[in-house]
C-alpha positions in Angstrom: -12.6 -27.7 -58.0 -11.4 -24.4 -59.6 -7.9 -25.8 -60.1 -9.3 -28.9 -61.8 -11.4 -26.7 -64.2 -8.4 -24.6 -65.1 -6.2 -27.6 -65.5 -8.7 -29.4 -67.7 -9.2 -26.3 -69.9 -5.5 -26.3 -70.6 -5.0 -30.0 -70.8 -3.0 -30.1 -67.6 -3.3 -32.5 -64.6 -2.8 -30.5 -61.4 -3.2 -31.6 -57.8 -3.8 -28.5 -55.7 -3.2 -30.4 -52.4 0.3 -31.5 -53.5 1.1 -27.9 -54.3 0.8 -27.2 -50.5 2.9 -30.0 -49.2 6.2 -31.8 -49.8 5.9 -35.3 -51.1 8.1 -38.0 -49.4 8.7 -41.4 -50.9 6.7 -44.3 -49.5 8.5 -47.6 -48.9 5.7 -50.1 -49.7 3.2 -48.3 -51.9 3.5 -46.1 -55.0 1.8 -42.8 -53.8 4.0 -40.5 -51.8 3.3 -39.5 -48.2 3.3 -36.0 -46.8 6.8 -35.1 -45.5 5.4 -32.5 -43.0 3.0 -35.0 -41.4 4.4 -36.5 -38.1 2.4 -39.6 -38.7 1.7 -41.3 -42.0 0.1 -44.6 -43.0 0.9 -46.5 -46.2 -2.2 -48.4 -47.3 -3.2 -50.8 -50.1 -6.7 -50.6 -51.4 -9.0 -53.4 -50.1 -12.6 -52.6 -51.1 -15.2 -50.0 -51.7 -18.6 -50.1 -49.9 -21.4 -48.3 -51.7 -23.8 -46.6 -49.3 -27.5 -46.6 -49.9 -29.4 -43.4 -50.5 -32.1 -42.0 -48.1 -34.8 -44.1 -49.8 -32.8 -47.3 -49.5 -31.9 -47.4 -53.2 -28.5 -46.7 -54.7 -26.8 -43.7 -53.1 -24.1 -41.3 -54.1 -21.6 -42.0 -51.3 -19.1 -44.7 -50.6 -16.6 -45.8 -48.0 -13.2 -46.8 -49.4 -11.2 -49.2 -47.1 -7.5 -50.0 -47.2 -5.1 -52.3 -45.4 -2.3 -50.5 -43.5 1.0 -51.9 -44.7 3.4 -49.3 -43.4 3.5 -46.7 -40.6 5.8 -43.7 -40.2 5.9 -41.9 -36.8 8.2 -39.0 -36.1 10.4 -39.5 -33.0 9.3 -36.2 -31.4 5.7 -37.3 -31.0 6.6 -40.5 -29.1 6.7 -40.3 -25.3 7.2 -43.4 -23.2 6.9 -45.7 -26.2 3.5 -44.3 -27.1 2.3 -41.6 -29.5 1.5 -38.4 -27.5 -1.6 -37.1 -29.3 -1.2 -33.7 -27.6 2.1 -33.2 -29.5 0.2 -33.9 -32.8 -2.7 -31.5 -32.0 -5.0 -33.2 -34.6 -8.1 -31.4 -35.9 -11.4 -33.3 -35.4 -14.5 -32.5 -37.5 -17.5 -32.4 -35.2 -20.3 -31.8 -37.6 -22.0 -28.7 -39.0 -19.2 -26.3 -39.5 -17.6 -27.2 -36.1 -14.0 -28.5 -35.5 -11.9 -29.1 -32.5 -8.2 -29.3 -31.7 -7.1 -32.1 -29.4 -4.7 -30.7 -26.9 -5.6 -32.6 -23.7 -6.0 -36.3 -23.0 -7.6 -38.0 -20.0 -7.9 -41.6 -19.1 -11.0 -43.3 -17.7 -10.6 -46.4 -15.7 -11.9 -49.6 -17.3 -14.3 -51.7 -15.5 
């Protein structure tokens, strides 16, 4: 938010997120993907679903959905033909101020 305020004051258009990463060209969509990310999806906008407010009336939140049209996966995270999520160590938001890092996977037998 601070970056936007400074940029708008000086007539600039800055993206603070892109200042922290290296853009890589996408093959099927215009926006770049993040070069440092071992997995990237290229998506095309499909629709926006407006969510209702607590009283059932119009709300202030929405879900934006896209169709995946391209997938990029780094070779070093593929083991036995599948993505090894422990090599990615993704961060999961749990709620409140809590987060978790996935570094172990287990399988439950299906009935």
